[in-house]
C-alpha positions as CSV (number, residue, x, y, z in Angstrom):
1,M,-5.1,70.3,10.6
2,K,-3.9,70.3,6.9
3,R,-0.7,68.6,8.2
4,L,-2.7,65.9,9.7
5,V,-4.8,65.2,6.6
6,C,-1.6,65.0,4.6
7,L,-0.1,62.4,7.1
8,V,-3.4,60.4,6.7
9,V,-3.3,60.3,2.8
10,L,0.3,59.5,2.9
11,G,-0.3,56.5,5.3
12,L,-3.1,55.4,3.0
13,L,-0.8,55.6,-0.1
14,L,1.8,53.6,1.8
15,S,-0.5,51.0,2.8
16,L,-1.3,50.6,-0.9
17,Y,2.2,50.2,-1.8
18,F,3.7,48.5,1.0
19,P,0.7,46.3,2.5
20,P,1.1,44.7,6.1
21,R,2.7,41.4,5.9
22,V,0.2,38.6,6.6
23,E,1.7,35.1,7.4
24,A,0.1,32.4,5.1
25,K,-1.6,29.8,6.8
26,E,0.6,26.7,6.8
27,R,-0.8,24.2,4.5
28,V,-1.5,20.9,6.4
29,V,-0.5,17.7,4.1
30,R,-3.5,15.2,4.5
31,I,-1.7,11.7,4.4
32,G,-4.0,8.5,4.3
33,Y,-2.7,5.2,5.3
34,L,-3.6,1.6,6.0
35,P,-2.6,0.0,9.3
36,L,-0.4,-2.5,7.5
37,V,3.4,-3.3,7.2
38,M,3.8,-1.6,3.8
39,S,2.8,1.8,5.6
40,L,5.7,1.3,8.0
41,P,7.8,4.4,6.3
42,T,4.8,6.6,7.0
43,F,4.9,5.7,10.8
44,V,8.6,6.2,10.8
45,A,8.5,9.5,9.1
46,A,6.0,10.9,11.8
47,E,7.7,9.5,14.8
48,K,11.3,10.4,13.9
49,G,10.4,13.9,12.6
50,F,11.2,13.5,9.1
51,F,8.0,15.2,7.7
52,A,8.9,18.1,10.1
53,Q,12.6,18.2,8.8
54,E,11.3,18.8,5.4
55,G,9.3,21.8,6.8
56,L,5.9,19.9,6.4
57,K,3.0,19.8,8.7
58,V,0.9,16.7,8.2
59,E,-2.2,15.0,9.3
60,L,-2.3,11.1,9.1
61,V,-5.5,9.8,8.2
62,R,-6.4,6.1,9.0
63,F,-8.4,4.1,6.7
64,Q,-9.8,0.6,7.1
65,S,-9.7,-0.6,3.6
66,G,-7.7,-0.2,0.3
67,T,-10.9,1.0,-1.6
68,T,-11.8,4.0,0.8
69,V,-8.2,5.3,0.9
70,I,-8.1,5.1,-3.1
71,D,-11.4,6.8,-3.4
72,A,-10.3,9.6,-1.0
73,L,-7.1,9.9,-3.0
74,V,-8.7,10.2,-6.5
75,A,-11.3,12.5,-5.3
76,G,-8.6,14.8,-3.6
77,R,-10.0,14.3,-0.1
78,I,-6.3,13.6,0.9
79,D,-3.2,14.7,-0.6
80,A,-1.3,11.5,-0.4
81,N,-1.9,7.6,0.1
82,C,1.1,6.1,2.2
83,G,0.2,3.4,1.1
84,S,-2.2,0.6,-0.2
85,A,-2.3,-2.0,-2.6
86,I,-0.8,-1.2,-6.2
87,T,-3.6,-3.3,-7.5
88,G,-6.1,-0.8,-6.2
89,H,-4.4,2.0,-8.0
90,W,-4.7,0.1,-11.2
91,F,-8.5,-0.1,-10.6
92,A,-8.8,3.5,-10.0
93,E,-6.8,4.1,-13.3
94,Q,-9.0,1.8,-15.1
95,N,-12.2,3.7,-13.9
96,V,-10.9,7.3,-13.9
97,T,-7.8,8.2,-15.5
98,G,-5.1,10.6,-14.4
99,R,-6.1,11.1,-10.8
100,F,-3.0,10.2,-9.2
101,K,0.9,9.5,-9.5
102,I,2.9,6.6,-7.8
103,F,6.1,7.8,-5.9
104,Y,7.2,4.8,-3.9
105,V,6.6,1.1,-4.2
106,Y,6.6,-1.8,-1.8
107,G,7.5,-5.2,-2.9
108,T,10.3,-7.5,-4.2
109,D,12.7,-7.1,-6.9
110,S,13.0,-10.8,-7.4
111,L,10.9,-14.0,-7.9
112,V,10.8,-14.6,-4.1
113,D,8.0,-12.8,-2.0
114,N,8.3,-13.2,1.5
115,T,4.8,-12.0,2.5
116,F,2.3,-14.0,0.4
117,V,1.4,-17.7,1.7
118,V,-0.8,-20.7,1.2
119,V,-2.0,-22.2,4.4
120,V,-4.1,-25.4,5.2
121,K,-5.3,-27.0,8.4
122,K,-2.6,-28.4,10.5
123,D,-3.8,-32.1,10.2
124,S,-4.8,-31.5,6.7
125,P,-3.7,-34.4,4.1
126,I,-3.2,-31.9,1.4
127,K,0.5,-32.1,0.4
128,D,1.0,-29.7,-2.5
129,M,-1.1,-27.3,-4.6
130,K,-2.2,-30.2,-6.9
131,D,-4.1,-31.6,-4.1
132,L,-6.4,-28.4,-4.0
133,K,-8.5,-29.9,-6.7
134,G,-12.1,-30.2,-5.3
135,K,-11.3,-28.2,-2.3
136,K,-12.7,-25.0,-1.1
137,V,-9.9,-22.1,-1.2
138,A,-10.4,-18.8,0.5
139,H,-9.0,-15.5,-0.5
140,F,-9.6,-11.9,0.5
141,P,-12.5,-10.1,-0.9
142,G,-12.0,-8.4,-4.3
143,A,-11.3,-9.2,-8.0
144,T,-7.6,-9.1,-7.8
145,S,-7.3,-11.4,-4.8
146,L,-9.4,-14.0,-6.7
147,A,-7.5,-13.5,-9.9
148,L,-4.1,-13.8,-8.1
149,A,-5.2,-17.2,-6.3
150,K,-6.2,-18.3,-9.8
151,A,-3.2,-17.4,-11.6
152,I,-1.0,-19.3,-9.0
153,I,-3.3,-22.4,-9.0
154,R,-3.3,-22.4,-12.8
155,T,0.5,-23.1,-12.9
156,Q,-0.3,-26.4,-11.2
157,I,-4.0,-27.6,-11.9
158,D,-7.0,-26.1,-13.7
159,P,-8.6,-23.5,-11.2
160,E,-12.0,-24.5,-12.6
161,G,-11.6,-27.5,-10.3
162,V,-11.3,-25.5,-7.2
163,T,-14.1,-23.7,-5.1
164,F,-13.2,-20.2,-4.4
165,T,-14.8,-18.4,-1.7
166,E,-14.2,-14.7,-0.3
167,V,-13.5,-14.4,3.4
168,P,-12.9,-10.9,5.1
169,P,-9.5,-11.0,6.9
170,P,-10.5,-11.2,10.5
171,N,-12.6,-14.4,9.6
172,I,-10.1,-16.0,7.6
173,V,-8.1,-17.9,10.4
174,P,-11.4,-18.9,12.5
175,A,-13.0,-20.4,9.0
176,L,-10.0,-22.5,8.6
177,A,-10.3,-23.7,12.4
178,A,-14.0,-24.4,11.9
179,G,-13.4,-26.4,8.7
180,Q,-15.2,-24.1,6.6
181,I,-12.5,-23.8,4.2
182,D,-9.6,-26.2,3.3
183,A,-7.1,-23.7,2.4
184,F,-6.3,-19.9,2.3
185,F,-4.2,-17.6,-0.1
186,T,-3.3,-14.4,2.0
187,P,-0.5,-12.1,2.7
188,E,1.0,-12.3,6.2
189,P,0.5,-12.2,9.1
190,F,-2.5,-14.5,8.6
191,G,-0.2,-17.6,8.1
192,M,1.7,-16.6,11.2
193,M,-1.7,-16.4,13.1
194,A,-3.0,-19.7,12.0
195,V,0.4,-21.4,12.9
196,S,1.0,-19.8,16.2
197,R,-2.7,-20.8,17.3
198,G,-2.1,-24.2,16.3
199,V,-4.8,-24.0,13.6
200,G,-2.8,-24.4,10.5
201,R,0.6,-25.2,8.6
202,Y,2.0,-23.6,5.6
203,L,1.4,-25.4,2.3
204,V,3.6,-23.0,0.4
205,K,5.4,-19.9,1.8
206,S,6.1,-18.2,-1.6
207,P,3.6,-19.2,-4.1
208,L,4.1,-16.2,-6.2
209,I,7.2,-17.9,-7.5
210,F,5.1,-19.9,-9.8
211,L,4.2,-16.8,-11.7
212,N,7.7,-16.5,-12.7
213,L,7.8,-12.8,-12.3
214,K,11.5,-12.4,-12.5
215,K,11.6,-8.6,-12.5
216,G,9.8,-8.6,-9.3
217,I,6.4,-8.3,-7.7
218,P,5.0,-5.0,-6.5
219,G,2.5,-5.3,-3.7
220,G,2.0,-1.8,-2.4
221,A,2.1,1.8,-3.8
222,F,2.7,5.4,-2.2
223,S,0.8,8.1,-4.4
224,F,0.0,11.7,-4.6
225,S,-3.4,12.9,-5.9
226,A,-3.6,14.9,-8.9
227,K,-5.1,18.0,-7.2
228,F,-2.1,18.1,-4.8
229,L,0.4,17.9,-7.3
230,K,-1.2,20.7,-9.4
231,K,-2.1,23.1,-6.7
232,Y,1.0,22.8,-4.5
233,P,3.8,21.5,-6.7
234,E,6.3,22.5,-4.2
235,L,5.1,20.1,-1.5
236,P,5.3,16.5,-3.3
237,P,9.0,16.5,-3.5
238,K,9.1,17.2,0.3
239,V,6.7,14.5,1.1
240,R,8.7,12.1,-0.9
241,A,12.0,12.9,0.7
242,A,10.6,12.3,4.2
243,I,9.1,8.9,3.2
244,E,12.3,7.9,1.5
245,K,14.4,9.0,4.5
246,A,12.0,7.0,6.7
247,G,12.8,3.9,4.2
248,D,16.4,4.2,4.7
249,F,16.0,4.4,8.4
250,I,14.1,1.1,8.4
251,E,16.9,-0.5,6.4
252,A,19.6,0.8,9.0
253,H,17.6,0.4,12.3
254,E,14.9,-2.4,11.6
255,K,14.5,-3.3,15.2
256,E,13.6,0.1,16.3
257,A,11.4,0.7,13.3
258,R,9.5,-2.6,13.9
259,G,8.6,-0.8,17.3
260,Y,6.2,1.5,15.6
261,L,4.2,-1.5,13.8
262,A,2.7,-2.2,17.1
263,K,1.3,1.1,17.9
264,Y,-0.1,1.9,14.3
265,T,-1.1,-1.5,13.1
266,Q,-2.2,-3.1,16.5
267,L,-0.1,-6.3,15.5
268,P,0.8,-8.1,18.6
269,P,4.5,-7.3,19.6
270,P,5.8,-10.9,19.0
271,V,4.1,-10.6,15.4
272,A,5.4,-7.2,14.7
273,T,8.9,-8.3,15.5
274,R,8.9,-11.2,13.3
275,I,6.6,-10.7,10.5
276,P,8.6,-10.5,7.1
277,F,9.2,-7.3,5.1
278,E,9.7,-6.7,1.3
279,K,11.4,-3.7,0.0
280,W,10.4,0.0,-0.2
281,I,11.7,1.0,-3.6
282,R,12.3,4.5,-4.9
283,I,10.8,4.9,-8.4
284,R,14.4,5.8,-10.0
285,D,15.4,2.3,-8.9
286,L,12.1,0.5,-9.9
287,D,12.0,-1.7,-12.9
288,K,9.0,-0.5,-14.5
289,E,8.5,-3.7,-16.6
290,A,7.9,-5.5,-13.4
291,P,4.5,-4.0,-12.2
292,Q,3.3,-4.1,-16.0
293,F,4.1,-7.9,-16.1
294,Y,2.2,-8.4,-12.8
295,F,-0.8,-6.4,-14.2
296,N,-0.7,-8.4,-17.3
297,V,-1.0,-11.6,-15.3
298,L,-4.0,-10.3,-13.3
299,Y,-5.6,-8.7,-16.5
300,K,-5.5,-12.3,-18.1
301,E,-7.3,-13.8,-15.3
302,G,-10.1,-11.3,-15.7
303,A,-9.2,-8.9,-12.8
304,Y,-9.3,-5.7,-15.0
305,K,-11.5,-4.9,-18.1
306,K,-9.2,-2.6,-19.6
307,K,-5.6,-2.9,-20.5
308,I,-3.5,-0.2,-18.7
309,D,-0.1,1.0,-19.4
310,T,1.1,1.2,-15.9
311,T,4.6,2.6,-16.8
312,K,2.7,6.1,-17.2
313,L,1.6,6.0,-13.5
314,Y,4.8,7.4,-11.8
315,Y,5.7,10.6,-10.2
316,E,9.4,11.2,-11.2
């Protein structure tokens, strides 16, 4: 009996010094995204197993607007945003500072932007942007969309002579067809859609060139929430590595990568195979003055109420 008691006591003592190993529950990384071309590296990383190669278990969370995905990011409801408009990130920083860090950028590193267009009706007499005086011009909802249209038009005529109107993306081509607007300023594929339906024609295919942003034009951003960076510092480098690997894959195997657009964005296959891309740029390769110059243009047009140093917003 005494021997049994001794064995029990010994067992208890051993359990205190050498507790049984319990496998920690695997951390699932929640990645938000918009069903847009800029998010393509996210789709590729999931489909090609690049997240798994980094030892990550991820959950992709689809959002329908840039506002909702940014709200989820700054609140810490998602760990990463892969990706949405960089302009939305600037709004978030203006309102609540220090809630995210950008680790990847989608855009151009030159004057020419392949994805933003100005479209008019197919039979419109409008020949150039000077002819937009007195016309009704549509843009997507939001202060930055309006500021961008105004900034472009200001290089040609006084934008005060133009009537601007917000039109949600699904309604913009039908509005042009119905004659409710004379022109629209949007990213692709809406120009392609208007042309393919026989509704519109391109007035200008790369109007952002008029802004003279020689260092480049950033359109989208991939980012981490501050909560994620603080609580799980070992995971962000792995997420970034998977996304960057996907960016390299797109460059090397563009045709295959485009195939994932139809699945994740619901773009018609003919559009998915032809829609123009910009570049996915690593932060170490980004000229950080380019986003700052772009912010300054929009700030001058009244899109932002507070001046922001955008060079401080990166995860490096």
